[in-house]
C-alpha positions as CSV (number, residue, x, y, z in Angstrom):
1,X,156.1,81.3,138.6
2,X,154.5,77.9,139.2
3,X,152.3,76.0,136.7
4,X,149.3,76.6,138.9
5,X,149.9,80.3,139.1
6,X,150.3,80.4,135.3
7,X,146.9,78.8,134.8
8,X,145.3,81.2,137.4
9,X,146.8,84.1,135.5
10,X,145.4,82.9,132.2
11,X,141.9,82.3,133.7
12,X,142.0,85.8,135.1
13,X,142.8,87.3,131.7
14,X,140.0,85.3,130.1
15,X,137.5,86.6,132.6
16,X,138.7,90.2,132.2
17,X,138.3,89.8,128.4
18,X,134.8,88.6,128.7
19,X,133.9,91.3,131.2
20,X,134.9,93.9,128.5
21,X,132.3,92.3,126.2
22,X,134.9,90.5,124.1
23,X,134.8,86.8,123.2
24,X,138.5,86.3,122.8
25,X,141.6,88.2,123.8
26,X,142.8,91.0,121.6
27,X,146.3,90.9,122.9
28,X,148.1,90.3,119.6
29,X,150.9,92.0,117.7
30,X,150.7,95.6,116.6
31,X,150.7,94.5,113.0
32,X,147.7,92.2,113.4
33,X,145.8,94.9,115.3
34,X,146.4,97.4,112.5
35,X,145.4,94.8,109.9
36,X,142.2,94.1,111.9
37,X,141.3,97.8,112.0
38,X,142.1,98.5,108.3
39,X,140.1,95.4,107.1
40,X,137.0,96.3,109.2
41,X,137.3,99.8,107.9
42,X,137.3,98.5,104.3
43,X,134.3,96.3,105.1
44,X,132.3,99.2,106.6
45,X,133.0,101.5,103.7
46,X,132.1,98.8,101.2
47,X,128.9,98.0,103.0
48,X,127.9,101.7,103.2
49,X,127.5,101.7,99.4
50,X,129.0,105.2,99.4
51,X,129.9,104.7,95.7
52,X,130.0,107.9,93.7
53,X,128.7,107.9,90.1
54,X,130.1,110.9,88.1
55,X,127.5,110.1,85.3
56,X,124.7,110.6,87.9
57,X,123.4,107.2,86.9
58,X,123.6,104.1,89.0
59,X,123.2,102.1,85.9
60,X,126.9,102.7,85.2
61,X,129.8,101.3,87.2
62,X,131.3,103.5,89.9
63,X,135.0,104.3,89.2
64,X,137.3,102.3,91.3
65,X,134.6,99.9,92.5
66,X,136.5,96.8,91.2
67,X,139.5,97.8,93.5
68,X,137.1,98.3,96.4
69,X,135.5,94.9,95.7
70,X,138.9,93.2,95.7
71,X,140.0,94.9,98.9
72,X,136.7,93.9,100.6
73,X,137.1,90.3,99.4
74,X,140.7,90.2,100.8
75,X,139.4,91.7,104.1
76,X,136.8,88.9,104.4
77,X,139.3,86.2,103.7
78,X,141.7,87.8,106.3
79,X,138.9,87.7,108.9
80,X,138.1,84.1,108.1
81,X,141.7,83.2,108.6
82,X,141.9,85.1,111.9
83,X,138.7,83.5,113.1
84,X,140.3,80.1,112.4
85,X,143.5,80.8,114.1
86,X,141.9,82.1,117.3
87,X,139.8,78.9,117.4
88,X,136.4,80.7,117.1
89,X,135.0,79.3,113.8
90,X,132.3,77.6,116.0
91,X,131.0,81.1,116.8
92,X,129.5,81.2,113.3
93,X,126.9,78.6,114.7
94,X,125.6,81.4,116.9
95,X,123.8,82.7,113.8
96,X,122.0,79.5,112.7
97,X,119.2,81.2,110.8
98,X,121.7,83.3,108.9
99,X,123.7,80.2,108.0
100,X,120.5,78.5,106.8
101,X,119.7,81.5,104.7
102,X,123.1,81.3,103.1
103,X,122.6,77.6,102.5
104,X,119.5,78.4,100.6
105,X,121.4,80.9,98.6
106,X,124.2,78.4,97.9
107,X,121.7,75.8,96.7
108,X,120.0,78.5,94.6
109,X,123.2,78.7,92.5
110,X,122.0,75.5,90.7
111,X,118.7,77.2,89.7
112,X,120.1,80.6,89.1
113,X,119.7,82.7,85.9
114,X,123.3,83.8,86.5
115,X,125.1,81.3,88.7
116,X,128.3,83.4,88.8
117,X,126.4,86.4,90.2
118,X,124.6,84.3,92.8
119,X,127.8,82.6,93.9
120,X,129.5,86.0,94.3
121,X,126.6,87.3,96.3
122,X,126.6,84.3,98.7
123,X,130.4,84.7,99.1
124,X,130.0,88.4,99.9
125,X,127.3,87.7,102.5
126,X,129.2,84.9,104.2
127,X,132.4,87.0,104.4
128,X,130.4,89.9,105.9
129,X,129.1,87.4,108.6
130,X,132.7,86.3,109.3
131,X,133.8,89.9,109.6
132,X,131.0,90.8,112.1
133,X,131.6,87.6,114.2
134,X,135.3,88.2,114.4
135,X,135.3,91.9,115.2
136,X,132.4,91.8,117.7
137,X,134.5,89.1,119.5
138,X,137.6,91.2,119.4
139,X,136.3,94.6,120.6
140,X,132.9,93.8,122.0
141,X,129.4,94.8,120.8
142,X,129.3,98.4,121.9
143,X,132.8,99.3,120.6
144,X,131.9,97.7,117.3
145,X,128.7,99.8,117.0
146,X,130.7,102.9,118.0
147,X,133.2,102.2,115.2
148,X,130.5,101.7,112.6
149,X,128.9,105.1,113.7
150,X,132.3,106.8,113.5
151,X,133.0,105.6,109.9
152,X,129.4,106.4,108.8
153,X,129.7,109.8,110.5
154,X,132.7,110.8,108.4
155,X,130.9,109.6,105.2
156,X,127.7,111.5,105.9
157,X,129.6,114.6,107.0
158,X,131.5,114.6,103.7
159,X,128.3,113.9,101.9
160,X,126.8,117.0,103.5
161,X,129.7,119.1,102.3
162,X,129.5,117.6,98.8
163,X,125.8,118.4,98.6
164,X,126.6,122.2,98.7
165,X,128.3,121.7,95.2
166,X,127.0,120.2,92.0
167,X,128.8,117.0,92.8
168,X,126.4,116.0,95.6
169,X,123.0,116.8,94.1
170,X,120.6,114.9,91.9
171,X,119.6,115.8,88.4
172,X,116.6,115.0,86.2
173,X,113.4,114.0,88.0
174,X,114.9,114.5,91.5
175,X,116.9,117.5,90.5
176,X,118.3,119.5,93.5
177,X,117.9,116.8,96.1
178,X,121.0,115.8,98.0
179,X,122.8,112.5,97.2
180,X,126.2,113.4,98.7
181,X,128.9,110.7,98.0
182,X,126.2,108.2,97.1
183,X,124.7,107.1,93.8
184,X,121.2,108.1,94.7
185,X,119.3,110.3,97.2
186,X,117.6,107.3,98.8
187,X,121.0,105.7,99.6
188,X,122.1,108.9,101.4
189,X,118.8,109.0,103.3
190,X,119.0,105.4,104.3
191,X,122.6,105.6,105.7
192,X,121.8,108.9,107.4
193,X,118.9,107.3,109.2
194,X,121.0,104.4,110.3
195,X,123.8,106.7,111.5
196,X,121.4,108.9,113.5
197,X,119.8,106.0,115.3
198,X,123.2,104.4,116.1
199,X,124.3,107.7,117.6
200,X,121.0,108.1,119.5
201,X,121.3,104.6,120.8
202,X,124.9,105.1,122.0
203,X,123.8,108.3,123.7
204,X,121.0,106.6,125.5
205,X,123.4,103.8,126.3
206,X,125.6,106.4,128.0
207,X,128.5,105.8,125.7
208,X,131.1,108.5,125.8
209,X,130.4,110.9,122.9
210,X,132.1,114.1,121.9
211,X,131.5,117.2,119.8
212,X,132.3,115.4,116.6
213,X,129.4,113.0,117.3
214,X,127.1,116.0,117.5
215,X,128.4,117.1,114.1
216,X,127.7,113.6,112.7
217,X,124.2,113.8,114.1
218,X,123.6,117.2,112.6
219,X,124.9,116.0,109.3
220,X,122.6,113.0,109.4
221,X,119.5,115.1,110.1
222,X,120.5,117.6,107.3
223,X,121.0,114.8,104.8
224,X,117.7,113.2,105.9
225,X,115.9,116.5,105.3
226,X,117.4,117.5,102.0
227,X,117.7,114.1,100.4
228,X,113.9,113.9,100.3
229,X,113.7,110.2,101.0
230,X,110.3,109.9,102.8
231,X,110.9,106.2,103.5
232,X,114.2,106.8,105.3
233,X,112.7,109.7,107.3
234,X,109.8,107.7,108.4
235,X,111.9,104.7,109.3
236,X,114.3,106.9,111.3
237,X,111.4,108.2,113.3
238,X,110.1,104.7,114.0
239,X,113.6,103.4,115.1
240,X,114.0,106.3,117.6
241,X,110.5,105.6,118.9
242,X,111.3,101.9,119.5
243,X,114.4,102.9,121.6
244,X,112.3,105.3,123.6
245,X,109.5,102.9,124.0
246,X,111.8,100.1,125.3
247,X,113.5,102.6,127.6
248,X,110.2,103.8,129.0
249,X,108.8,100.2,129.6
250,X,112.1,99.1,131.0
251,X,111.9,101.7,133.7
252,X,108.5,100.4,134.9
253,X,108.7,98.8,138.4
254,X,107.1,95.5,137.2
255,X,108.5,92.1,136.5
256,X,110.6,91.4,133.4
257,X,108.0,89.1,132.0
258,X,105.3,91.8,132.3
259,X,107.6,94.4,130.7
260,X,108.1,92.1,127.7
261,X,104.4,91.4,127.5
262,X,103.6,95.2,127.5
263,X,106.0,95.7,124.7
264,X,104.6,92.9,122.5
265,X,101.0,94.0,123.1
266,X,102.0,97.6,122.2
267,X,103.7,96.5,119.0
268,X,100.8,94.3,118.0
269,X,98.3,97.0,118.7
270,X,100.2,99.6,116.5
271,X,100.5,97.1,113.6
272,X,96.8,96.2,113.8
273,X,95.8,99.9,114.0
274,X,98.0,100.7,110.9
275,X,96.5,97.8,108.9
276,X,93.0,99.2,109.6
277,X,93.6,102.9,109.3
278,X,96.2,103.2,106.5
279,X,94.1,101.6,103.8
280,X,91.2,103.9,104.6
281,X,93.5,107.0,104.5
282,X,95.1,106.0,101.2
283,X,91.7,105.1,99.6
284,X,90.3,108.5,100.6
285,X,93.2,110.2,99.0
286,X,93.0,108.1,95.8
287,X,96.5,106.7,96.3
288,X,97.9,103.2,96.8
289,X,99.3,101.9,100.1
290,X,102.8,103.2,99.3
291,X,101.6,106.7,98.2
292,X,104.2,106.3,95.3
293,X,102.7,103.7,93.0
294,X,104.9,100.9,94.2
295,X,102.1,98.4,94.3
296,X,102.0,98.4,90.5
297,X,105.8,97.7,90.4
298,X,105.4,94.9,92.9
299,X,102.6,93.2,90.9
300,X,104.8,93.3,87.8
301,X,107.7,91.5,89.5
302,X,105.3,89.1,91.3
303,X,104.3,87.9,87.9
304,X,107.8,86.4,87.6
305,X,107.8,85.2,91.2
306,X,104.7,83.1,90.5
307,X,106.6,81.3,87.7
308,X,109.3,80.0,90.1
309,X,107.8,80.2,93.6
310,X,110.1,77.7,95.3
311,X,113.4,78.1,93.6
312,X,113.4,81.7,92.4
313,X,115.3,83.1,89.5
314,X,118.6,83.3,91.3
315,X,120.0,85.5,94.1
316,X,121.2,88.9,92.9
317,X,120.1,88.3,89.3
318,X,117.2,90.8,88.7
319,X,119.5,93.5,87.4
320,X,121.1,91.0,85.0
321,X,117.8,89.5,83.7
322,X,117.2,91.7,80.7
323,X,114.2,89.5,79.7
324,X,112.5,90.2,83.0
325,X,113.4,93.9,83.2
326,X,112.6,94.5,79.6
327,X,109.1,93.2,80.0
328,X,108.5,95.2,83.2
329,X,110.0,98.4,81.8
330,X,107.8,98.1,78.7
331,X,104.7,97.2,80.7
332,X,105.1,99.9,83.3
333,X,106.6,102.5,80.9
334,X,109.5,102.9,83.4
335,X,112.7,102.7,81.2
336,X,115.2,102.9,84.0
337,X,113.6,100.6,86.7
338,X,116.2,98.2,88.2
339,X,114.6,96.8,91.4
340,X,111.1,95.9,92.7
341,X,111.4,98.7,95.3
342,X,110.8,96.1,98.0
343,X,113.4,93.8,99.6
344,X,110.7,91.1,100.2
345,X,109.5,91.1,96.6
346,X,113.1,90.9,95.4
347,X,113.7,87.9,97.7
348,X,110.6,86.2,96.5
349,X,111.6,86.7,92.9
350,X,115.2,85.6,93.4
351,X,115.1,82.9,96.2
352,X,111.4,81.9,96.3
353,X,109.4,81.2,99.4
354,X,112.2,79.4,101.3
355,X,114.5,82.4,101.2
356,X,111.8,84.9,102.0
357,X,110.5,82.8,105.0
358,X,113.9,82.2,106.5
359,X,114.9,85.9,106.2
360,X,111.6,87.1,107.7
361,X,111.9,84.6,110.5
362,X,115.4,85.8,111.3
363,X,114.4,89.5,111.3
364,X,111.5,88.8,113.6
365,X,113.6,86.7,115.9
366,X,116.2,89.5,116.2
367,X,113.5,92.0,116.9
368,X,111.8,90.0,119.6
369,X,115.0,88.5,121.1
370,X,116.7,91.9,121.3
371,X,113.7,93.6,122.8
372,X,113.3,90.7,125.4
373,X,117.0,91.1,126.5
374,X,116.7,94.9,126.5
375,X,113.6,94.8,128.7
376,X,114.8,92.0,130.9
377,X,118.2,93.4,131.6
378,X,117.5,97.1,130.9
379,X,120.1,97.0,128.2
380,X,119.8,99.9,125.8
381,X,122.4,98.5,123.4
382,X,120.1,95.7,122.7
383,X,117.2,98.2,122.5
384,X,119.2,99.8,119.6
385,X,119.6,96.5,118.0
386,X,115.8,95.9,118.2
387,X,115.3,99.4,116.7
388,X,117.6,98.6,113.7
389,X,115.8,95.3,113.2
390,X,112.4,97.2,113.1
391,X,113.9,99.7,110.8
392,X,115.1,97.0,108.4
393,X,111.7,95.3,108.5
394,X,109.9,98.5,107.5
395,X,112.6,99.7,105.0
396,X,112.5,96.4,103.2
397,X,108.8,96.9,102.4
398,X,109.6,99.9,100.2
399,X,113.2,99.6,99.1
400,X,115.2,96.8,97.7
401,X,118.6,98.2,98.7
402,X,118.4,97.1,102.4
403,X,116.7,93.7,102.1
404,X,118.8,90.6,102.4
405,X,121.8,92.2,100.8
406,X,125.3,92.8,102.3
407,X,124.6,96.1,104.1
408,X,125.3,98.2,107.1
409,X,121.9,97.0,108.5
410,X,123.2,93.4,108.4
411,X,126.6,94.4,109.9
412,X,125.0,96.2,112.9
413,X,122.5,93.4,113.6
414,X,125.3,90.7,113.4
415,X,127.8,92.8,115.2
416,X,125.4,93.2,118.2
417,X,124.3,89.6,118.2
418,X,125.7,86.4,119.6
419,X,125.8,85.3,123.2
420,X,124.9,88.2,125.4
421,X,125.2,86.3,128.7
422,X,128.6,84.6,128.8
423,X,129.2,82.0,131.6
424,X,132.7,81.9,132.8
425,X,133.5,80.1,136.0
426,X,136.3,81.0,138.5
427,X,135.9,78.5,141.3
428,X,132.1,79.1,141.3
429,X,128.9,79.1,139.3
430,X,128.3,82.8,139.0
431,X,127.9,84.1,135.4
432,X,129.8,87.1,134.2
433,X,128.0,89.6,132.0
434,X,130.0,91.7,129.6
435,X,130.3,95.2,131.1
436,X,130.8,97.0,127.8
437,X,127.7,95.5,126.3
438,X,125.4,95.5,129.3
439,X,125.0,98.9,130.8
440,X,121.8,99.2,132.8
441,X,119.4,102.0,133.2
442,X,119.8,103.9,136.4
């Protein structure tokens, strides 16, 4: 075969790879493919936080968690090495706001109450980004989402089975509520909501689903219902509504610009309506805005945020700051409180205004950017990404477990991000769109 023919063959292979929604070719040895799969499996399990506590208290350490932490660190280093050898380290620059967020966290080590904890958190977040960038490039966005849903589906199904025994139920104040394989009912509800929305998004995306996915969806709904996590249930409803709203607007026979404008006007109207009506409803019921007394908890933590508004107390240090927690527990008479029950308040306390502003800006940019692509190209995978972004925005108001922490939320948003329209020339100037990540509405 001539040299020219060799180059033509390589170009054809690159184009075929990009048409499948991949960024680089996955034609590597069997051993490396197996290692890729095992490492991403470890990362997804670690990020799911499906950590069982026999003592029924998340204040204790889950058995085997140190081994899982070590395996996850090894998986992250492996993906970083793989990304280097395939020449795709520059792909990290596709997530500029996320990198800026990590930079703020890295600088925060200097001001941290516990520098070791903050460094470990920054490292874990960065390696999660590396894993997402690598694997979305290897298999494409849609396949990555399908894999995450598959692993979560098994975890939630096993959690449903565990909840029929004493192993998977709460005791004490929340006695009888399901917690499955997780440390708390809220964690089970949170992951069940994410799983159901991923499955619903893949279904509307016309991804090939089977009977086991119906079983996963049923398990997710059952866990949502019996975990008793009102926040997760409400967020799940909103995420499904976002996908349906985008799909409905995308079917309108109007220009792409007008479809995007209708979506933004609709979202703004709903938010404005909620801001006016919700305070009136809660006031008439004699409750606070959260219905659960969270505003008092927020105020207690904001007292410490006001002391270090620009540097914060250190990323991932609230749980280690006994002085802060001791004061709040005594003031609120809540002896077991560990978090502010708000991802945004936690960020303000730990990273100050810079961290909070960059994180909120990134979330809004993901929501608007994904919705714009979904409405412009009638792409329901990006509609699912917009729904997950909206879910994380809402969930972070009331829970600190999602927030700016290594989580499935982050993995999904990063795994469906990057360059959606990839330009690859083959003797012409016609762009090639990834087929696996760009299925249009009929």
